[in-house]
C-alpha positions as CSV (number, residue, x, y, z in Angstrom):
1,M,-118.2,102.6,-112.3
2,N,-116.8,99.4,-111.0
3,T,-115.5,100.5,-107.7
4,V,-117.4,101.6,-104.6
5,Y,-116.2,105.1,-103.7
6,R,-116.8,107.0,-100.4
7,Y,-118.7,109.8,-102.2
8,N,-121.5,108.8,-104.5
9,P,-122.0,111.3,-107.4
10,D,-125.8,110.8,-107.1
11,D,-125.7,112.2,-103.6
12,F,-124.6,115.6,-105.0
13,K,-127.1,116.0,-107.9
14,G,-128.5,119.2,-106.4
15,I,-125.1,120.9,-106.1
16,L,-123.9,122.6,-109.3
17,G,-121.3,120.6,-111.1
18,L,-120.3,118.3,-108.2
19,S,-122.1,115.2,-109.3
20,D,-120.7,115.4,-112.9
21,D,-117.2,116.2,-111.7
22,F,-117.2,113.3,-109.3
23,S,-118.4,111.0,-112.1
24,N,-115.8,112.2,-114.5
25,F,-113.0,111.8,-112.0
26,Y,-114.1,108.3,-111.0
27,K,-114.3,107.2,-114.6
28,S,-110.9,108.7,-115.5
29,H,-109.4,107.2,-112.3
30,E,-110.7,103.7,-113.2
31,K,-109.4,104.0,-116.7
32,Y,-106.0,105.1,-115.5
33,C,-105.9,102.3,-112.9
34,S,-106.7,99.7,-115.6
35,T,-104.1,101.0,-118.2
36,N,-101.6,103.1,-116.3
37,A,-101.0,105.0,-119.5
38,L,-99.5,108.5,-119.4
39,M,-102.4,109.9,-121.4
40,D,-104.9,108.4,-119.0
41,W,-102.9,110.0,-116.1
42,S,-103.2,113.4,-117.7
43,V,-106.9,113.0,-118.1
44,R,-107.3,111.8,-114.6
45,H,-105.2,114.7,-113.3
46,N,-107.3,117.2,-115.2
47,C,-110.5,115.7,-113.9
48,W,-109.1,115.7,-110.3
49,E,-108.2,119.4,-110.6
50,N,-111.6,120.2,-111.9
51,L,-113.3,118.3,-109.0
52,I,-111.0,120.0,-106.4
53,F,-111.9,123.4,-107.7
54,T,-115.6,122.6,-107.8
55,I,-115.4,121.4,-104.2
56,K,-113.7,124.6,-103.1
57,G,-116.2,126.7,-105.1
58,R,-119.2,125.0,-103.5
59,E,-117.5,125.4,-100.1
60,V,-117.1,129.2,-100.6
61,E,-120.7,129.4,-101.9
62,G,-121.9,127.6,-98.7
63,F,-123.2,124.4,-100.4
64,L,-120.5,122.3,-98.6
65,N,-119.3,122.9,-95.0
66,P,-115.5,123.3,-94.6
67,V,-115.1,120.0,-92.8
68,T,-116.8,118.0,-95.5
69,A,-114.9,119.8,-98.2
70,H,-111.6,119.1,-96.5
71,E,-112.6,115.4,-96.0
72,M,-113.5,115.2,-99.7
73,T,-110.2,116.7,-100.9
74,S,-108.2,114.5,-98.6
75,Y,-109.9,111.4,-99.8
76,L,-109.4,112.4,-103.5
77,E,-105.7,113.1,-102.8
78,E,-105.4,109.6,-101.3
79,L,-106.9,108.1,-104.5
80,V,-104.5,110.1,-106.7
81,I,-101.4,109.2,-104.7
82,D,-102.1,105.5,-104.5
């Protein structure tokens, strides 16, 4: 990854799926930003949705507190909207 993001995937290695989903989203986001292609947008959107659902799932399971989960989803929405 070329960009420094607020949430480092390595910080979430102990939480099921979160590290991988962050990595996948960031990679697809960077690819989309460099090409702006419709296909890359679709991949980025799918990775974003997967990550949002993973965050919500880990919140329900108690691995993330609600405030952190909300901050994460807000941050990710900002990345997708920009």
